[in-house]
N, C-alpha and C positions, 0 to 999 in steps of 0.2 A: 860187625864191625873187627876187624884182628888189629888189636894195639902190642905195637910193637917196643920192645924196650928202648929203641931211638924216640918213638913218640913220647914214653915216660920221660925220656931226660929232658925233651927239649922243653915240655911242659912244667916239668919242676924246675928247671933253669930260668924260664918264664917269668913263672910267680915269684921265683927269688929275689930274680930282679928286681921287680915291681917292689917286693918286700924293702930292699936293696934300698931301691930309690926314694922311697916314702921314709923310712930311715935317715937318709943324707939328706933329705929336706929340713924334715924337723932338727937336725944336727948342724945345718946351714940356718936357721930361725934361732935357734939356742945361742949362736955365736955373735948371730949380729945383732941382734934383739929386735929382729924387724919381721913382719908376716910378709912382706915386700919387698923381692929383690928384682925382681920383671913383672912389666904387666901380667903376662899368661898365668901367674900367680893371682892374680885376682882383676879381671877385667872392670869389673863393679867397683873394689875396692881401690882399685887405679884412679878410677875416673871420681870417685870422692876425696882420693886424696890430692888431684890437682885441680881440683876447685876447692877444697879447702887452701890450701897454698896458695891458689891466684885471690882468697879471700884476704888472706893474711896478707899478701903483699902489699893488697887494700887498705889495709887497715893499718900499715905500716906507714905508709904513704898519708895517711889520715894524722898519724901522731907527729910525724914531721913536721906536716903542714901547723898539727899544733903547736909543735915546740916554735915555731917560726911567729904565727900570732902572740902566742903569750908574750913572746920577747917584745914586739910590736905596742901591744899594748902596754905591759909593765913599764919601758922607756916613757910612752906617751904620756903614762899616768905620771912618772914622777915628774917629769919636765914642766905639764903643766902646772904641777904642787908646789916646782921652784918660783916656775914664774906668777903663780899666785903670790906667794913671798915676797916677790921685787914688787910687784903690782900695789898690794897692801903699804909698802911701804911707800912709792910715788902717793897713794892717796894719804898717807901722814903728810907728807911734806905739802901736796896741795892743800889742805885742810890752816897747816900751819902758815902758810905764805897766803891764805884768805883772810890771814887777821890784820885786817888793815890799820893796827894801832901803830904804836911805835917802832916799827921794825925798818931798822937802816937799810940802805941801797946795797951796803956792803953783803948783809946777812941775805938779801934778797938774792942777790948774785951769787950767792953760797949754796943756797936752794936751788936755783936756779940751776946750777953747775952739776949737782950731785942727782938732780933729777935728769939732765942730759946724761949724764954718765950711766942710770940703773935705764934710760931706753934703748943704749948700746948693749947693756946685758939681755935685756928682754931678746931684743932683735939674734944675739948669738944663742939665748936659750931654743928662741925659734928655729932656728939654723941645724938643732940638733939632727945629726941623722944615725941611720941603724943600717947596716951594711951598704953603706954609701949611698942611701936615699935619704930623702930629706922627710923626717916625720910627718911635717905638716904643710908639704910639698903634691900631696895626693899622686898620682902615676908620672909625673916628671923626672925626667932621664939626666937634668940636671942636682948639682950638689946642695945648691940653697934652696928656702922656699921664698925668702922674702931678701932685698939687695940689703946688702948690709948699711949704706949711706943713706938712699932715699925712702930706705924703708918699703917700698918698692914690693907687691907682691909676685912673684916667678913662677910659681907654682902651676897646675893644673886642677881645676875644680870639674864637676858633673861627673870622673868616672871615680868609684869607690876602688877602692885596695880590698880585695877579699882572699880569704884563705876558706879550702873545702874543708870541713871537720869531720862528715860523715857522705854517706852514698847521698844523702839527701838534702843534706845542711850545708849553708856558707855562714860566715861570720866574717862582719867587716875589722877590719884590722886596723885601721885611719880615723882621723880628723884633719879633714883642712883648715888650712889658717883662718880663712873666713869665718870658717864655722865656728872656731873658737876663740877669734880675738876679733869678731867684728868685720863688716865688710868693706874694702880698701876704700870703694867709691862713697861712701859717707862718714868713712873717717874711723879706721879703724885702733887697735889699742895705741898702735905705735905713733901711729900720726897725731892720736890726743896726747898723746905725754911730751913729745915734741911742741905741739900749743903749749901745752902745760908750763913746759920749761922756759918758751919764751914770754908769757903772761906774768909769770913770777915776778917780772922786773918791768914787762911794756904795761902790762892791763891787768892787777890784782884786781879788778873787781870784776872780770870774767872768769875768775878761778870758781867763782859758786855751779855757774854755768859746766868749766869744766869737771868738776866733781860729780855733778848728777849724769854725765854723760859716763863717766869713769865708772859710777857703779855700775850703770845699763852694761858696760864691756866686763864688767868683773863677775856679772851675773850670768853672763854668756859663756864666760868660762869655767864657774861654777857649774851650769850645765853639762859643760864639755868633760868637766873631770867625772861628773855623775852616770854619762853616756860612756865613758870607756871602763870604768867600773861593773857597770853592768854586760859591759859587753865581755868583759875580764871572767866575771861569774860565769860566764855562758860557755866561756870556752876550757873553764876549770871544769863545767860539768862534764862537756865533752869529752875531755881526757881523761874523767873517770871511766866514762861507758868505753871508750877504746880501751884502753886498758882492763878491763873487765870481759870485751868482746875478743883478744890477744889471747887472755887466757882459757876463754871460751874457746877458741880456733884450735890452740895448743891442746886439750884436752880432745878435741874431734879428730885430730891427724894422731894422738897419740891411739888411739881408738881403732883407727882406721891399719896403721902401720906398723903397731908396736906389740911385740906377743903379748900374753898373758903368761908371765914366768911360770908360776908355779903349775898352771893346766900344762904348758907344754913338756917340761921336765915330767911331767906324769904321762904325755902321749910317747913320749921320748923311748921311757922306761919298757911301757906296754908294747911299743912296735920292736926296739929293742928284744922284749922274751917273745915277741912272734917272728920275728925273722931267724932267731938262734933255735927254735921249734920246728921251723919250714926247714931251718939247714940240717940236724937232725935227721928228720923223718925223710928228706930230700936224701942224704948220705944212703940211709936205710934201702930204701929205694932203687939205686940206681948200683949199688952194690955188686948182685951179681955178673958174673960173667960166664964166661962158654964153658970154662972148668969146675965153677961151682954145680954147672947142671952133667957134668961125668962122673963126679964124684960116687 
């Protein structure tokens, strides 16, 4: 087979173009800092990067859910603690009023008025909202969990407010009014405090029985605080896990997409040396002309 000068030139130029293309690719990677600029650079790497990004989006959504859940639980805990303080004050007034000694009617009326005022405070706290939704109203779309006048429960029970905090876990972030303050059908906190306000003047002897009921409801409130605290601790643990997952996914994505800077610089220098050497060799190979052979 006869090797012509044109064949030598074409072969040389093809090799130079390949070397120049490899050099340009390394320069582009070094400039952008990324291994993948197009799916064709690495189909396998592109698939891994897409999957990792999808995982990152899921983790970011879990983090938003956790943040929202923490807000719910923190607000619920704070409100319950305030209501416990008010209820303890009601209990003190009940104990004071149950003293059937020489307490004047005026003094009893003052106790009853203060107790009625504390009932209004309790109803106001029970109607605390977050994001326009009542804390103790369940999934109700209304703005209040309890009627501010009658104390009737306006919320919805039976369906929990949940937040997904991982691929496999959901955490309940609410607690309903009946769970925390007693069943309205059996006489909840607000009905009982109203009853105490009436008995302070009308039937002081009944306050002993009211006091026992109040202690039972307060125990339910303590249990509600403990329940909220346990769920808050659980969601805090999930928050840390989600943060760790986010860091892990970012590292995984960097391994797929980002360049190894020292290695890329070394490869670029080697590729540049190879290209320059090939360019010099090609220049010598295609230099001869017809005049060179006629000399």
